[in-house]
N, C-alpha and C positions, 0 to 999 in steps of 0.2 A: 901852677895848677889852680883851676877855678873850683871853688867849693860852694855847693848848694846846701843850705842848712837843713832842708827837708825837700821831699819830692815836689810839693806844691810850689816851691820857689822856681822850678823850671818853667812854670806857666808865665812868669814875668820876664823870662829871658828869650822868648821865641824871636827868632830873627837875628840873634846876636852870635858873633863868633865866640866859641868857647875856649879857643887857644890852640897852641901848637905843641906837639910832643917833642921830647928830646929825640935825637937821631938814634936809629938802630941799625947796626951793620948786620946784614944777612950773611951768615957763614955757611960752610959746608955742613955743619952739624944741624942747622935749621932744615936744610934740604933733606938730609938723611933721615932725620926723625919724622918729617912730614911724609916722606916716601914710605917709610915703614908703617906709619899709621894708616896710610892710604892703601896698604897692601901691595905696593909696587916695588918693594925691595929698596936697597940703598941708593940705586942710581936709575930707577925706572921712570922717574918723572922729569928728569932734568937733562937737557941736551946742551952741550958746549958751554956749561957753566951758567945756564939760564935758570932762574928761580921760577918754579911753577906759579902761575897767576893765583891759583887758589890758596897757595901758601901765603902770598901777600895778603889776600883777603882774610885769611885766618888770623892775621896779626891785628885785625881791627879792634877786637875787645881789649887787647893789651894796650894798644895805643890810646883808646878811650880812657882807660884807667889811669893813664899818665897825663891826660889833659884835663879831666874834670872828675869830681867826686860828688855823689849825692848822699848826704847823711840822713840819719833818722829813718832808715829804710829797714823793714823787716826782711825784705828780699828784693832782688833786682833780677828780672827774668829776661833773657835774650829772646824776644818775640819773633825776630827774623829780620828780613831785609826787604825793603820796597824796591830797590833798584841797585844794580851793580854793573859797572862798566870797567873793562880793563884797557889800559893804554900802553904806555912805554914799557918795554921789557926790562926786567930787573935781573942783574947778574950777581953771582956770588961775589961778596966783597963790597957791594953797593951799600950806601947808607940811605935809609928810608926815613922820612919825616911825615907826620900826619897833621892835618889841620881839621878842626871840627867846628861846625856851626849847627845850632839848634834850629831846625826848620819848622817843627810843629810840636805841640804838647797839648794834651787834654786830660781832664780829670773826671773820674766817675763819682757817683754819690758817696761811695765808700772811701774816697780819698786816694784811690789808686790812680797813678799818673802814667800815661803812655807818652813816651817821648821819641821823636824821630830826629836823629842826628845825621847830617851830611858829613861824611868823612872822606877827605881826599888824602891818599897816601902818595907821596911824590918821591921820585928818584931823580937826582941831578936837576931839580927844579921843574920837572915835568911830571904830570899825573901818571901814575902806574896803576892806580885803582881808585875808583870813586864808588862809594857805597852809601846808601841811606839805611842806617841801622835803626831798629825799633826795639826799645827796652821798656818793660813795664816795671814800675817801682811801687812796691807795696809799703805804705808807711808803717812805722812802729804803731802798735795798737794804741788807740786813743789820741793819735796825733794827726788828725785830718786838717789839712790846710784850709 
């Protein structure tokens, strides 16, 4: 896991790979919980054992937290996505792995850092989902980099 000691440290890592996640096996329970949360019932989103692409995307935040950590933050806000593309189908029982690269970061006068991370979630070595995630990191009071 890559550790950043403060949000401003992200500014010096733009363009660098952040790392690779441990593998995650997608099971029936993932699909059932996702379908219930989406209001589709226990089997309304999956056909023939296929995992819904938006379930794969929903795993992005969890993968990021297993790849890198930003310390000395008062809060980290999921600001959204710049770009999302779905690729290879994921099936129940498949293992997913994510790779992250910091593609952009900027800092406001108040020390707030906005970071864009390109995340590729792969199945069987092929991209299942590519997303550019944007997170805003608020530094601990008095800790402006």
